[in-house]
C-alpha positions as CSV (number, residue, x, y, z in Angstrom):
1,M,15.7,9.5,19.3
2,G,13.6,7.4,21.7
3,N,13.5,3.8,22.8
4,T,13.2,0.8,20.5
5,K,9.6,0.0,21.4
6,A,8.5,3.5,20.6
7,W,10.1,3.4,17.1
8,I,8.5,0.0,16.4
9,Q,5.2,1.5,17.3
10,A,5.8,4.4,15.0
11,A,6.8,2.1,12.2
12,R,3.4,0.4,12.4
13,L,4.6,-3.0,11.3
14,R,1.1,-4.3,10.9
15,T,0.9,-2.2,7.7
16,L,3.7,-4.0,6.1
17,P,1.8,-7.1,4.7
18,L,-0.4,-4.8,2.6
19,S,2.5,-2.8,1.2
20,L,4.3,-6.0,0.2
21,S,1.3,-7.4,-1.7
22,G,2.2,-5.5,-4.8
23,I,5.8,-6.8,-4.8
24,I,4.6,-10.4,-4.4
25,V,2.1,-10.1,-7.2
26,G,4.7,-8.5,-9.5
27,T,7.1,-11.3,-8.6
28,A,4.3,-13.9,-9.4
29,L,3.7,-12.3,-12.8
30,A,7.5,-12.4,-13.5
31,A,7.6,-16.1,-12.5
32,Y,4.6,-16.7,-14.7
33,Q,6.8,-15.6,-17.6
34,G,9.7,-17.7,-16.4
35,H,11.8,-15.0,-14.6
36,F,12.8,-15.0,-10.9
37,S,15.7,-13.9,-8.8
38,A,15.8,-14.5,-5.0
39,V,18.2,-11.6,-4.6
40,I,15.9,-9.2,-6.4
41,F,12.9,-10.5,-4.5
42,V,14.5,-9.9,-1.1
43,L,15.9,-6.4,-2.1
44,A,12.5,-5.4,-3.5
45,M,10.8,-6.5,-0.3
46,L,13.3,-4.6,1.8
47,T,13.0,-1.4,-0.3
48,T,9.2,-1.6,-0.1
49,I,9.4,-2.0,3.7
50,G,11.6,1.1,3.8
51,F,9.1,3.1,1.8
52,Q,6.3,2.0,4.1
53,V,8.2,2.9,7.2
54,I,9.0,6.3,5.8
55,S,5.3,6.8,5.0
56,N,4.3,5.7,8.5
57,F,6.8,8.0,10.2
58,A,5.8,10.9,7.9
59,N,2.1,10.2,8.5
60,D,2.6,10.2,12.2
61,Y,4.6,13.5,12.0
62,G,2.3,15.3,9.6
63,D,-1.0,14.4,11.3
64,G,0.6,15.1,14.7
65,V,1.8,18.5,13.7
66,K,-1.5,19.5,12.1
67,G,-3.5,18.3,15.1
68,T,-5.4,15.6,13.2
69,D,-4.1,13.0,15.6
70,N,-5.9,13.9,18.9
71,E,-8.3,12.6,21.5
72,D,-11.1,12.2,18.8
73,R,-9.0,9.8,16.7
74,I,-10.1,6.2,16.6
75,G,-7.5,3.4,16.7
76,P,-4.0,3.1,18.3
77,A,-2.4,6.3,19.5
78,R,0.3,7.7,17.3
79,A,3.9,8.2,18.5
80,L,3.9,12.0,18.3
81,Q,0.4,12.3,19.6
82,S,1.2,10.3,22.7
83,G,4.5,12.0,23.2
84,I,6.7,8.9,23.2
85,I,8.8,10.4,20.3
86,T,9.5,14.1,20.0
87,R,8.8,16.1,16.9
88,D,12.5,16.6,16.1
89,S,13.4,13.0,16.7
90,L,10.6,11.8,14.4
91,K,11.8,14.2,11.7
92,M,15.3,12.8,12.0
93,G,13.8,9.3,11.8
94,I,12.2,10.2,8.5
95,I,15.5,11.4,7.1
96,V,17.5,8.4,8.3
97,S,14.9,5.9,7.0
98,A,14.8,7.7,3.7
99,I,18.6,7.5,3.3
100,L,18.7,3.8,4.2
101,T,15.9,3.0,1.9
102,L,17.5,4.8,-1.0
103,L,20.7,2.9,-0.5
104,I,18.9,-0.4,-0.5
105,A,17.1,0.7,-3.7
106,L,20.4,1.5,-5.4
107,V,21.6,-2.0,-4.6
108,L,18.4,-3.4,-6.0
109,I,18.7,-1.3,-9.2
110,Y,22.3,-2.5,-9.7
111,K,21.4,-6.1,-9.2
112,A,18.5,-5.8,-11.6
113,F,20.1,-3.8,-14.4
114,G,23.9,-3.9,-13.8
115,L,25.7,-0.8,-15.1
116,E,25.0,-1.2,-18.8
117,N,21.3,-0.3,-18.7
118,L,21.6,3.4,-17.9
119,P,18.1,4.5,-19.0
120,Y,16.6,1.9,-16.7
121,I,18.9,2.9,-13.9
122,V,18.0,6.6,-14.2
123,L,14.3,5.7,-14.4
124,F,14.1,3.5,-11.4
125,F,16.3,5.9,-9.3
126,A,13.9,8.7,-10.2
127,L,10.9,6.4,-9.3
128,G,12.6,5.7,-5.9
129,L,13.0,9.4,-5.2
130,L,9.4,10.0,-6.3
131,S,8.2,7.2,-4.0
132,I,10.0,8.9,-1.0
133,W,8.4,12.2,-1.9
134,A,5.0,10.6,-2.1
135,A,5.5,8.8,1.2
136,I,6.3,12.1,2.9
137,K,3.9,14.5,1.2
138,Y,0.8,12.5,2.0
139,T,0.4,14.4,5.3
140,V,3.5,16.6,5.6
141,G,3.6,20.2,4.5
142,S,0.9,22.9,3.7
143,N,0.1,21.2,0.4
144,A,-0.1,17.6,1.7
145,Y,-2.1,15.7,-0.9
146,G,-3.8,13.5,1.7
147,Y,-5.6,16.6,3.0
148,R,-6.9,17.4,-0.5
149,G,-8.6,14.2,-1.4
150,M,-5.7,12.9,-3.5
151,G,-4.6,10.0,-1.3
152,D,-6.7,7.4,-3.1
153,F,-5.1,8.2,-6.5
154,F,-1.5,8.1,-5.1
155,V,-2.2,4.8,-3.2
156,F,-3.5,3.2,-6.4
157,L,-0.6,4.5,-8.4
158,F,2.3,3.6,-6.0
159,F,0.9,0.5,-4.2
160,G,-0.9,-0.9,-7.3
161,L,0.5,0.1,-10.7
162,L,4.1,1.0,-9.7
163,G,4.4,-1.7,-7.0
164,V,3.2,-4.6,-9.3
165,L,4.5,-3.4,-12.7
166,G,7.7,-2.0,-11.4
167,S,8.7,-5.1,-9.5
168,M,7.7,-7.3,-12.5
169,F,10.0,-5.1,-14.7
170,L,12.9,-5.6,-12.4
171,Y,12.9,-9.3,-13.3
172,T,11.7,-9.3,-16.9
173,K,13.0,-6.0,-18.3
174,S,9.7,-5.8,-20.1
175,L,6.0,-5.2,-19.5
176,D,2.9,-7.1,-20.5
177,Y,-0.3,-5.0,-20.9
178,M,-2.3,-7.9,-19.3
179,A,-0.4,-7.3,-16.1
180,L,-2.3,-4.1,-15.7
181,L,-5.3,-6.2,-14.5
182,P,-3.6,-7.7,-11.4
183,A,-1.8,-4.4,-10.8
184,A,-5.2,-2.6,-10.8
185,S,-6.7,-5.2,-8.6
186,I,-4.1,-4.8,-5.9
187,G,-4.2,-1.1,-6.2
188,L,-7.9,-1.0,-5.7
189,L,-7.7,-3.2,-2.6
190,C,-5.0,-0.9,-1.2
191,V,-7.3,2.1,-1.8
192,A,-10.0,0.1,-0.1
193,V,-7.9,0.0,3.1
194,L,-7.3,3.7,2.9
195,N,-11.0,4.4,2.3
196,L,-11.9,2.2,5.2
197,N,-9.5,4.2,7.4
198,N,-11.1,7.4,6.1
199,L,-14.6,6.1,6.7
200,R,-13.6,5.3,10.3
201,D,-12.0,8.7,10.9
202,M,-14.4,10.8,8.9
203,V,-15.7,12.9,11.8
204,S,-12.3,13.7,13.2
205,D,-10.8,14.4,9.7
206,K,-13.6,16.8,8.8
207,K,-13.3,18.5,12.2
208,H,-9.6,19.1,11.7
209,G,-9.5,20.0,8.0
210,K,-8.4,16.7,6.5
211,I,-10.5,16.6,3.3
212,T,-10.5,13.0,2.2
213,L,-12.8,11.7,-0.5
214,V,-15.0,10.3,2.2
215,V,-15.3,13.7,3.8
216,K,-16.3,15.1,0.4
217,M,-18.8,12.4,-0.5
218,G,-20.2,11.5,2.9
219,F,-20.4,8.3,4.9
220,D,-23.1,6.5,2.9
221,K,-21.6,7.3,-0.5
222,G,-18.2,6.4,1.0
223,K,-19.5,2.9,1.7
224,I,-20.8,2.6,-1.8
225,Y,-17.4,3.6,-3.1
226,H,-15.9,1.0,-0.9
227,G,-18.0,-1.7,-2.4
228,F,-17.0,-0.5,-5.9
229,L,-13.3,-0.8,-5.1
230,I,-13.5,-4.4,-3.8
231,V,-15.9,-5.7,-6.5
232,T,-13.9,-4.0,-9.3
233,S,-10.8,-5.6,-7.9
234,L,-12.4,-9.0,-8.0
235,L,-13.5,-8.4,-11.7
236,C,-10.0,-7.3,-12.7
237,F,-8.5,-10.6,-11.4
238,A,-11.4,-12.5,-12.9
239,A,-10.7,-10.9,-16.3
240,F,-7.0,-11.8,-16.0
241,I,-7.9,-15.4,-15.3
242,W,-10.3,-15.5,-18.3
243,V,-7.8,-13.9,-20.8
244,E,-4.9,-16.1,-19.6
245,R,-7.1,-19.2,-19.5
246,F,-6.3,-20.2,-16.0
247,G,-7.8,-23.6,-15.0
248,V,-9.9,-24.2,-11.8
249,K,-6.9,-25.4,-9.8
250,S,-4.7,-22.4,-10.8
251,S,-7.5,-20.0,-9.9
252,F,-7.8,-21.1,-6.3
253,F,-6.2,-17.8,-5.2
254,M,-9.6,-16.1,-5.8
255,L,-10.8,-17.7,-2.6
256,A,-9.1,-14.7,-0.9
257,F,-12.0,-12.6,-2.1
258,V,-14.5,-14.6,0.1
259,P,-13.6,-12.8,3.3
260,L,-13.6,-9.6,1.4
261,L,-17.2,-10.1,0.2
262,I,-18.2,-11.1,3.8
263,H,-16.5,-7.9,4.9
264,L,-18.6,-5.9,2.5
265,R,-21.8,-7.1,4.2
266,K,-20.4,-5.8,7.5
267,V,-19.6,-2.4,5.9
268,V,-23.0,-2.0,4.4
269,K,-24.7,-2.6,7.7
270,T,-22.4,-0.4,9.7
271,Q,-23.7,3.0,10.8
272,N,-21.2,3.9,13.5
273,P,-17.8,4.7,11.9
274,K,-16.0,3.4,15.0
275,D,-17.3,-0.1,14.3
276,L,-15.2,-0.2,11.1
277,D,-11.9,-0.2,13.0
278,P,-11.6,-4.1,13.2
279,E,-12.3,-4.3,9.4
280,L,-9.1,-2.7,8.5
281,K,-7.0,-5.7,9.4
282,K,-9.4,-8.0,7.5
283,V,-9.0,-6.2,4.2
284,A,-5.2,-5.8,4.6
285,L,-4.6,-9.4,5.4
286,S,-7.0,-10.6,2.7
287,T,-5.1,-8.6,0.2
288,F,-1.8,-10.1,1.4
289,L,-3.4,-13.6,1.3
290,L,-4.5,-13.0,-2.3
291,A,-1.0,-12.0,-3.3
292,V,0.6,-15.0,-1.6
293,L,-1.9,-17.5,-3.1
294,F,-1.4,-16.0,-6.5
295,L,2.4,-16.5,-6.2
296,I,1.8,-20.1,-5.1
297,S,-0.6,-20.7,-8.0
298,V,1.7,-19.6,-10.8
299,N,4.6,-21.6,-9.4
300,I,2.7,-24.9,-8.7
301,F,-0.2,-25.1,-11.2
302,L,1.1,-23.3,-14.2
């Protein structure tokens, strides 16, 4: 199935901090209500890492098979594109990682709910299966939703709402409607990373039939949409702070939006899509920083 270095490259470990942001914020919201379990936290993180690795393998496979990953693509070469992992091996990698992730998810569900909460067990097992389906169908298959402009919606749903609210529920066994605001904020920032990726790759995507929202709306409108995502994310967290009456000290996590606003100035001025490549890391790491600082805030100052 290829050497270790090749599989590490295909797993794209640099994408993990962003995917973990929702789990961290969900954990912070649970801690805010007085609920925490180190075991659930570790298992939830491992499960999310598994889903992200599945998604990265499947993305590599789907774009490689469709020819979207080619010499026109900006950014690091993909495993299938560069030939360091074969098509059959990558397909097997998707299957193996899906099985392992599902097993970890089952342990997480058991630790969170035991055996007596059957409805919750069934619900979260179904959500696990749905998450694996979503991770694979983003680029794989003739009806891949990432090729029909639906990627933004699914990223918001799974990385934002499900990631934050689902992880919170694992601890609390309940939901607070105010938690929708941080969940939406993280979801919007995750969509912003995807949108930035689509802005960067717009020319190549359009050429090879990958119809993202950016391809539909154009580069300039895509930049406006990007600003909407980040500013709305900021407003969601600001509304949460106002409603929950956070003090100045407990709101210090909002400083994570400073590099994001600086980033927006760069995006507005950018005319060459290739120049957006370094900005991807900035948005992803700023989102992770926001999540970590929020967790610190609710544990120290509240």
